[in-house]
C-alpha positions as CSV (number, residue, x, y, z in Angstrom):
1,X,5.8,-120.2,131.9
2,X,8.1,-117.8,133.8
3,X,10.8,-120.6,134.1
4,X,10.5,-121.4,130.5
5,X,11.0,-117.8,129.4
6,X,14.0,-117.6,131.7
7,X,15.5,-120.8,130.2
8,X,15.4,-119.5,126.6
9,X,16.7,-116.1,127.7
10,X,19.8,-117.9,129.2
11,X,20.3,-119.8,126.0
12,X,20.4,-116.6,123.9
13,X,22.6,-114.8,126.4
14,X,25.1,-117.7,126.3
15,X,25.1,-117.5,122.5
16,X,25.9,-113.8,122.6
17,X,28.7,-114.5,125.1
18,X,30.1,-117.2,122.9
19,X,30.1,-114.9,119.9
20,X,31.9,-112.2,121.9
21,X,34.6,-114.7,123.0
22,X,35.0,-115.8,119.4
23,X,35.5,-112.2,118.3
24,X,38.1,-111.4,120.9
25,X,40.0,-114.6,120.3
26,X,40.2,-113.7,116.6
27,X,41.6,-110.2,117.1
28,X,45.3,-111.1,116.7
29,X,44.5,-113.1,113.5
30,X,45.1,-111.1,110.3
31,X,42.1,-110.0,108.4
32,X,41.6,-111.0,104.8
33,X,43.6,-108.8,102.5
34,X,41.7,-105.8,101.2
35,X,40.9,-105.7,97.5
36,X,42.8,-102.4,97.3
37,X,46.0,-104.1,98.6
38,X,48.1,-106.8,97.0
39,X,51.2,-108.9,97.8
40,X,54.3,-107.9,95.8
41,X,57.3,-110.1,95.3
42,X,60.4,-110.0,93.3
43,X,64.2,-110.0,93.1
44,X,66.9,-107.3,93.6
45,X,70.2,-107.4,91.8
46,X,73.2,-105.1,91.1
47,X,74.5,-104.0,87.7
48,X,76.6,-107.1,87.4
49,X,73.5,-109.3,87.9
50,X,74.5,-110.5,91.4
51,X,71.9,-110.9,94.0
52,X,71.8,-108.3,96.7
53,X,71.4,-109.7,100.2
54,X,69.7,-107.5,102.8
55,X,68.5,-104.8,100.4
56,X,65.6,-102.8,102.0
57,X,62.2,-102.7,100.3
58,X,59.5,-100.5,101.7
59,X,56.4,-98.5,100.6
60,X,57.1,-94.9,100.1
61,X,55.7,-92.7,102.9
62,X,55.0,-95.7,105.2
63,X,57.3,-96.9,108.0
64,X,58.3,-100.6,108.0
65,X,59.2,-102.8,105.1
66,X,61.2,-105.9,104.5
67,X,64.7,-107.0,103.3
68,X,65.8,-109.4,100.6
69,X,67.0,-112.9,101.5
70,X,70.1,-114.8,100.5
71,X,68.9,-115.1,96.9
72,X,67.9,-111.4,96.6
73,X,64.2,-112.2,96.8
74,X,61.6,-110.3,98.8
75,X,57.9,-110.5,99.6
76,X,55.9,-107.5,100.8
77,X,52.3,-107.9,101.8
78,X,49.4,-105.4,102.1
79,X,50.8,-103.1,99.5
80,X,48.3,-100.5,98.1
81,X,47.9,-100.9,94.3
82,X,48.7,-97.3,93.7
83,X,51.8,-97.2,96.0
84,X,55.4,-96.6,95.1
85,X,58.1,-99.0,96.3
86,X,61.5,-97.7,97.4
87,X,64.5,-100.0,97.0
88,X,67.7,-99.1,98.8
89,X,71.1,-100.7,99.6
90,X,74.3,-99.4,101.1
91,X,76.6,-97.8,98.5
92,X,73.9,-97.9,95.8
93,X,71.4,-95.4,94.4
94,X,67.8,-95.7,95.8
95,X,65.2,-96.7,93.2
96,X,61.5,-95.9,93.3
97,X,59.1,-98.1,91.3
98,X,55.3,-97.5,91.0
99,X,53.4,-100.6,91.8
100,X,50.4,-100.0,89.4
101,X,48.7,-103.2,90.5
102,X,51.7,-105.5,89.6
103,X,52.4,-108.4,91.9
104,X,56.0,-109.0,90.6
105,X,58.6,-106.3,90.5
106,X,62.3,-107.0,89.8
107,X,64.8,-104.2,90.1
108,X,68.5,-103.5,89.4
109,X,70.3,-101.1,91.6
110,X,73.3,-99.0,90.4
111,X,76.4,-98.0,92.3
112,X,76.2,-94.6,94.0
113,X,79.7,-92.9,94.0
114,X,78.3,-89.9,95.9
115,X,77.4,-92.0,99.0
116,X,81.1,-92.9,99.4
117,X,81.8,-89.1,99.9
118,X,79.2,-88.8,102.6
119,X,80.3,-88.0,106.2
120,X,79.2,-90.5,108.8
121,X,79.4,-90.3,112.6
122,X,81.1,-93.2,114.4
123,X,82.5,-93.5,117.9
124,X,85.8,-92.0,116.9
125,X,84.4,-88.9,115.2
126,X,83.1,-88.0,111.7
127,X,84.7,-89.6,108.7
128,X,84.0,-90.1,105.1
129,X,82.0,-93.2,104.3
130,X,84.7,-94.4,101.9
131,X,87.2,-94.5,104.8
132,X,85.0,-96.6,107.1
133,X,86.0,-100.3,107.2
134,X,83.3,-101.3,109.6
135,X,79.6,-101.9,108.8
136,X,77.7,-98.6,109.2
137,X,74.3,-97.6,107.9
138,X,73.2,-94.0,107.8
139,X,69.7,-92.6,107.9
140,X,69.8,-88.9,106.9
141,X,67.4,-86.0,107.3
142,X,65.9,-86.3,103.9
143,X,64.9,-89.9,104.5
144,X,63.5,-89.1,108.0
145,X,61.1,-86.5,106.6
146,X,59.5,-89.1,104.4
147,X,58.6,-91.4,107.3
148,X,55.4,-90.7,109.1
149,X,56.6,-92.2,112.4
150,X,55.7,-91.1,115.9
151,X,58.7,-92.9,117.6
152,X,62.4,-93.5,117.0
153,X,61.7,-97.2,116.6
154,X,59.3,-96.3,113.7
155,X,62.1,-94.3,112.0
156,X,64.5,-97.3,112.3
157,X,62.1,-99.9,111.0
158,X,63.1,-101.3,107.6
159,X,66.0,-98.8,107.3
160,X,69.0,-101.2,107.5
161,X,69.9,-104.8,106.8
162,X,70.2,-106.8,110.0
163,X,68.2,-104.4,112.0
164,X,65.1,-105.8,113.6
165,X,62.3,-103.8,115.2
166,X,59.7,-106.0,116.8
167,X,56.5,-104.5,118.2
168,X,55.8,-106.4,121.4
169,X,52.4,-104.8,121.9
170,X,49.7,-102.9,119.9
171,X,48.9,-100.7,122.9
172,X,49.3,-96.9,122.2
173,X,52.7,-95.7,123.2
174,X,54.1,-99.3,123.6
175,X,57.8,-99.7,123.0
176,X,59.5,-102.0,120.6
177,X,62.3,-104.5,120.8
178,X,65.4,-103.4,118.8
179,X,68.0,-106.0,117.7
180,X,71.1,-105.5,115.5
181,X,72.1,-108.8,113.9
182,X,70.2,-110.9,116.4
183,X,71.1,-111.6,120.0
184,X,74.5,-112.3,121.4
185,X,73.6,-113.4,124.9
186,X,71.2,-115.9,126.5
187,X,71.0,-114.3,129.9
188,X,72.2,-110.7,129.4
189,X,70.7,-107.8,127.5
190,X,70.7,-108.0,123.7
191,X,69.6,-104.4,123.2
192,X,72.0,-102.1,121.3
193,X,73.6,-99.1,122.9
194,X,72.0,-95.7,122.2
195,X,74.4,-92.7,121.9
196,X,72.9,-89.2,121.6
197,X,75.2,-86.3,120.5
198,X,78.2,-88.3,121.7
199,X,76.8,-89.2,125.1
200,X,75.8,-92.8,125.9
201,X,72.1,-92.8,126.8
202,X,71.5,-96.4,127.6
203,X,70.0,-99.4,125.7
204,X,67.3,-99.2,123.1
205,X,64.6,-99.2,125.7
206,X,65.4,-95.5,126.3
207,X,64.5,-94.5,122.7
208,X,61.1,-93.4,124.0
209,X,62.8,-90.4,125.7
210,X,63.8,-89.0,122.3
211,X,61.5,-86.8,120.1
212,X,61.8,-88.1,116.5
213,X,61.4,-84.5,115.3
214,X,64.6,-83.5,117.0
215,X,66.7,-86.0,115.0
216,X,69.0,-84.9,112.2
217,X,70.5,-88.2,111.3
218,X,71.2,-91.7,112.7
219,X,74.1,-94.0,112.3
220,X,73.8,-97.7,113.0
221,X,77.1,-99.4,113.9
222,X,76.7,-103.1,113.4
223,X,80.1,-104.7,113.9
224,X,83.0,-104.7,116.4
225,X,85.4,-102.5,114.4
226,X,82.8,-99.7,114.2
227,X,81.7,-99.9,117.8
228,X,84.9,-100.9,119.5
229,X,85.4,-97.6,121.4
230,X,82.3,-98.4,123.5
231,X,83.7,-101.7,124.7
232,X,81.4,-104.4,126.0
233,X,78.5,-101.9,126.0
234,X,78.6,-101.8,122.2
235,X,78.7,-105.6,121.8
236,X,75.1,-105.6,120.6
237,X,75.6,-102.7,118.2
238,X,75.3,-99.0,118.6
239,X,72.6,-96.5,117.4
240,X,74.2,-93.1,117.2
241,X,71.7,-90.2,117.1
242,X,72.6,-86.6,116.2
243,X,70.0,-83.9,117.2
244,X,69.3,-80.6,115.6
245,X,71.5,-77.5,116.1
246,X,71.1,-74.0,114.8
247,X,73.5,-72.8,112.1
248,X,75.7,-69.8,113.0
249,X,74.0,-66.5,112.7
250,X,70.5,-67.8,112.2
251,X,67.2,-67.9,114.2
252,X,64.5,-70.4,113.2
253,X,61.0,-71.1,114.6
254,X,59.4,-74.3,113.4
255,X,56.0,-75.9,114.2
256,X,55.3,-79.3,112.9
257,X,52.1,-81.3,113.3
258,X,51.4,-84.8,112.2
259,X,47.9,-86.3,112.3
260,X,47.4,-90.0,111.7
261,X,44.1,-91.8,111.2
262,X,43.6,-95.5,111.7
263,X,40.8,-97.8,110.6
264,X,39.9,-101.4,110.3
265,X,40.2,-102.9,106.8
266,X,37.3,-105.2,107.5
267,X,35.0,-105.7,110.4
268,X,34.3,-109.3,111.4
269,X,30.7,-110.2,110.7
270,X,30.1,-112.2,114.0
271,X,27.2,-110.3,115.4
272,X,23.9,-111.8,114.5
273,X,20.6,-111.1,116.1
274,X,18.7,-113.9,117.9
275,X,16.1,-114.2,115.1
276,X,18.8,-114.8,112.5
277,X,20.7,-117.2,114.8
278,X,17.6,-119.2,115.5
279,X,16.7,-119.4,111.8
280,X,20.2,-120.5,110.8
281,X,20.2,-123.1,113.6
282,X,16.9,-124.6,112.3
283,X,18.1,-124.6,108.8
284,X,21.4,-126.3,109.8
285,X,19.6,-129.0,111.7
286,X,17.1,-129.7,108.9
287,X,20.0,-130.0,106.4
288,X,21.6,-132.4,108.8
289,X,18.5,-134.6,109.0
290,X,17.5,-133.4,112.5
291,X,14.4,-131.8,113.8
292,X,14.5,-128.0,114.1
293,X,15.1,-126.8,117.6
294,X,13.5,-123.4,117.7
295,X,9.8,-124.3,117.3
296,X,8.3,-123.2,120.6
297,X,8.7,-126.5,122.5
298,X,10.6,-127.9,125.5
299,X,13.5,-130.0,124.4
300,X,14.4,-133.4,125.8
301,X,16.8,-131.7,128.2
302,X,14.0,-129.6,129.7
303,X,15.0,-126.3,128.0
304,X,12.3,-124.3,126.3
305,X,13.3,-123.1,122.8
306,X,11.0,-120.3,121.5
307,X,10.0,-120.3,117.9
308,X,11.4,-117.8,115.3
309,X,8.1,-116.0,115.4
310,X,8.2,-115.5,119.2
311,X,11.7,-114.1,118.9
312,X,10.7,-111.6,116.3
313,X,8.2,-110.1,118.7
314,X,10.3,-110.4,121.8
315,X,13.8,-109.4,120.7
316,X,13.3,-106.2,118.7
317,X,16.8,-104.8,119.1
318,X,20.3,-106.1,118.9
319,X,23.6,-104.7,120.1
320,X,26.8,-104.8,118.1
321,X,29.3,-105.1,121.0
322,X,32.2,-104.3,118.8
323,X,30.8,-100.8,118.3
324,X,30.9,-100.4,122.1
325,X,34.5,-101.7,122.3
326,X,36.3,-100.2,119.3
327,X,36.6,-96.7,117.9
328,X,35.6,-96.1,114.2
329,X,38.5,-93.9,113.3
330,X,41.2,-93.4,116.0
331,X,43.3,-90.3,115.7
332,X,46.9,-89.7,116.8
333,X,48.3,-86.2,117.0
334,X,52.0,-85.3,117.2
335,X,52.9,-81.6,117.5
336,X,56.4,-80.2,117.9
337,X,57.5,-76.6,118.2
338,X,61.1,-75.7,117.9
339,X,63.1,-72.5,118.3
340,X,66.8,-72.3,117.6
341,X,69.3,-69.5,117.4
342,X,73.1,-69.0,117.4
343,X,75.8,-66.4,117.3
344,X,79.6,-66.6,117.1
345,X,79.9,-68.3,120.5
346,X,76.5,-69.7,121.5
347,X,74.1,-72.1,119.9
348,X,70.9,-73.2,121.5
349,X,67.9,-75.3,120.5
350,X,64.6,-75.5,122.4
351,X,61.9,-78.0,121.4
352,X,58.6,-78.9,123.0
353,X,56.6,-81.9,121.9
354,X,53.0,-83.1,122.7
355,X,51.8,-86.5,121.5
356,X,48.4,-88.1,121.9
357,X,47.4,-91.5,120.5
358,X,43.8,-92.8,120.7
359,X,43.9,-96.6,120.4
360,X,41.5,-98.8,118.6
361,X,39.9,-99.7,121.9
362,X,37.7,-97.0,123.5
363,X,39.4,-95.5,126.6
364,X,42.7,-97.0,125.4
365,X,44.6,-93.7,125.2
366,X,48.2,-92.6,125.5
367,X,49.5,-89.1,126.1
368,X,53.2,-87.9,126.2
369,X,54.7,-84.5,126.4
370,X,58.2,-83.1,127.0
371,X,60.8,-80.6,126.2
372,X,64.5,-80.6,125.3
373,X,67.0,-77.7,125.6
374,X,70.5,-77.9,124.2
375,X,73.1,-75.2,124.6
376,X,76.6,-75.1,123.2
377,X,78.9,-72.2,124.2
378,X,82.5,-71.5,123.3
379,X,84.1,-70.0,126.4
380,X,87.5,-69.7,124.7
381,X,88.9,-70.8,121.4
382,X,90.0,-74.1,123.0
383,X,87.4,-74.4,125.7
384,X,83.7,-75.1,125.1
385,X,80.6,-76.0,127.2
386,X,77.7,-78.2,126.1
387,X,74.5,-78.9,128.0
388,X,71.4,-81.0,127.2
389,X,68.4,-80.8,129.4
390,X,65.2,-82.7,128.9
391,X,62.0,-83.7,130.7
392,X,59.2,-86.1,129.8
393,X,55.7,-85.6,131.2
């Protein structure tokens, strides 16, 4: 009897292991779309009725998004029914459209004459946008404030046509691959050059060193004429970042905290107790014209299969292993404190940042901290000194 009990114990243990494997093998697969979210599609045109290629479409207040194809069409999945879509295109006015549960939204964007007067930063200095012949996309302070992103890659995602931000991992703190107009080399690096306050920092892999809260604006240089000053280093495009500086005669102290909650849309219903599994197995075999297996007898293979009644008295508890693996509501916290001041000759800005991210998996945590100090000092009217010091913990 002891061997028989041991046999059916192994059978149920193997069923649990199989279910666990099935669950983890299905983690990368997308869940069914939540009833509160829909797929929105449509077309974007200009005032003349021409299709806009590469127009950006994103949900307001959420990083990421999509761009229109060669026919001006777009598809955006997992959009909340009560959300607002933001349509943008270089040289045109942004347009916000409430979804209100609609699955098709077509828009027409109008020219924005004011954008042509904006000042953009390129490798040669600051010029009016109307005077730039190269392809340049600007992301200004107002737009950055609307994006709840904890990384520079998150700020860039969906902000410019031809800019790809690919998350290579879902681990907390994992970096992303950034590409401007695809790759240009089979063996060399395809990452764009990052320039911070006029100083080349390196490729896009160094974006993790930058605190998003320190950024005033970003310029994305996408073609050779705009990035020629950087030579071969700018062959894959250039991301120019301008950080905060105090205005003359002012002192500011700012504390910003951003808290993000994550949650599964749907939990997979893979965890069944042995009593239910045995009952379903018997039912399945009967429907298939076979004898039920769990009837308290030894099978032809010599394995003892207990009856459903035996299992009800033996197996009184069941463990949902996903509850032991995943957190219910992971929390990420991004806190930045900044102090800046200036007088007629000296401008300084000191910022400290502390970021924690609790992943979906228990004990899958990420912590990052650091500070950045920038000092600009005019020694004489024609001689100045600038210094940027930073450290990441």
